[in-house]
N, C-alpha and C positions, 0 to 999 in steps of 0.2 A: 504494500500500500504506500501511498505517498501523500504528503500534505500539499505539495505544489510540484512544479515541473523541474525544480532544481534538486537533483539527487546524484551525488558523485558515484555511488554504487551502481545506480541505474545506468549512468553513462558508460561505466566500465563494462557492464553486462552487454549493453548495445554494441560496443566496440568489438566484443567477442562474437557478434552475430547470433546472440541468444535471444529468441523472441520473448517479449515481456507483455504480461497482461496485468493490469491493476486490479487488486482485490479491494472492493469498496464496501465490504459488509459493515465495517465499523461506522460508516456514515448513515446507515439506516436508522430511522427514528422510532421504529417499533420492534418489539421482541420477535414477532413473526417475520418481519422484514429481514432481520439479521439471519434468522434460521433458514430462510428461503435460499440463501446463497449456497446451500448444499447442491442446488441445481447447477450452479456455476462449476463446481468441482465434479459433479456428475458428467457434465459435458466434456471436461478435460480428460476424464478416464473412460469415456464411452459407456457410461452407466446412467444415462439420462432417465430411463424408465425406473430404475431402482431409486434414484435420487428423488424423482417426483413422488413415488410411492411413500418414501420415508417422510418427506415434507408434508404430504397430504394427511398422513396419520398424526403427525405432530400438530398440524393446524386444527384438525378435528378435535383432538384431545384438549388442546388449549381452549378452543371456543366452548366446548362442552363444560369444562371446569369453570370458565368465566360465567356461563349462564347459571350454574349452580350457586356461585358466590353472589351474583347480583340478586338472587332471590332471598338473601338474608336481610334482616332488618337492622341489625346492629353493625355499626362501622367503628371498629376500634381505632383510636388515635395512634399514629405511628411517628416515632423519632428514628433517625438513621445517622450513621457516621459517628465520628469522634474527633477529638482534637489532634492536630499535628502541630507541635510547637505551640503557638498562641492562636491558631486558627482552627475552627471546627468546619470540616468539610462534609457536605451532605448533598444528595442529589437535587438538581433543579427540577422544577415542576413539569418540564417537558422532556425529561430524560427517560431512558428506557426503564430505569429503576422505578421512577414514579409511575410509569405506565403499568408495570406489574402491580403496584399497589392499588391503582385505580381499578384494574381488572379483577383484583381480589376483593373489591368492595371494601377497601380500608380507607381511613381518613388520614392521608399523609398531610402533616401539618404545614408543609411548604408546597402544597399542590398547585397553588395559584401563581407561583413564581414563573418567570419567563426564561427560556433558555434550555439547552439540552445537556450542558456540562454540569459542573459542580458549583454549589454555593459556598462561599467562604465567609463565615460569620464568627463573631467573638462569642465566648462562653456565655456571657450575660444575656445576650439576645436569645441564644438557644435555650438556656435554662428558663427564661421568662416564658417562652412559648411552649416548651415541652416537658417541664418538670412533672406534669401530671399525665404524661402520655401513657397509654395502656401497654404499648409494646415498643421495644427498642431493637431495631434490626441492624445487623452489620456494623458493630462497633469497631471499625477498623480491623486490625489484625490481633487484637487481644484475645488470648486463648482461655482466660478464666476471669471470674469476677475479682479475684484477689489481684491479678495482674492489672486489671482495669482500675481498681481503686488505688493501687500503688502508683499508677501513672498520674492520677489526679483524684485526690480524696473527695472532691466535690461531686464526682460521678455518683457516689453513694447516696446523694440527696434526691436523685430522680426516683419517681415511683416505680418505674420499670426495674430499677436495680433492687429496690426494697422488696418488690413482689416477684422477683425471679422470672421476669418476662423479657429477658434479653436473649436474642437468637443470633447465631453467627454461622457462617460457612467456613471460617478459618480453620476449624478443627476437623473438617472432612477432607481427607487426603486420598489420592489415588495410589496405585501400586508402586509408583516410583517416588512418592512423597510430595507430589505437586498438589496444590489445592484444587479439588475436583470442580468447584464452581468455575474457576478460570479455565480449566481444561475443556469443559463441555457444557457449561451453563448456558452460553449464548446459542449453542447448537440445539439445546433442549429446553426452550422456553416453557413448554408444557409442564415439565417437571419443576422448574423454578416457580411457576404460578401455583401449582398444586402445593408446593412446600409452604408458600405464603398463605394460601387459603387454609391449609391445615393449622397454621399458627393462629390466624385471625378468626377462623370459623371451624373449629375442630369437628363440630357435629356434621358438617357438610361432607367430609371425606373420612368417615369413621375407620375405614380399613386401610387407609393410606399411610405409608411410612415415609417421612421426609427423606429426600435424596441428598440435599445439600445443607440445609439449615438445621442446626441442632441447638438446644438450650445452652447458654453460657453458664457454666457452673463454677 
């Protein structure tokens, strides 16, 4: 992928007469849009039919789960992210992460902000808005509540910390030690959505076991 046309590595590859195709999946604004790029790779490997079949199943499962969530009446309030140095980074209201929360029928507290990247806020602003949030998702890379509190004692003042309703994907690793969410989460938005629905509305998917997100203990 590339941000613009100026790329030294790309120029070197071109000089070697190696064909180049840009992968633009990261620019998609919806979870399903990113997953649909499996068709791109299917074309490269002469597996178009298999890629279409896989994506169609993911799309159907995603939309079916979304419909179930939208039938629920309660919308739990959601906090996300954590501090890095003196800045709290959390998803913007038009980001893929915010779209997941919307489709899970959750009340993301920064849902009305504009932009698809990250918000950068100070602690006081976040605390004032989200100290009573029902659920705290993806608190950076902290692997335990003790580690989270050690980083900043003020984290323990949030209701989600007190009520043990913090969930993270940082502790779910693949066979080689990589974080599974980053390895396959964007390719399987159906599973990400189901995880969030299970957290926000456990009665909707009673027999489902989360694939990426687990409670922070």
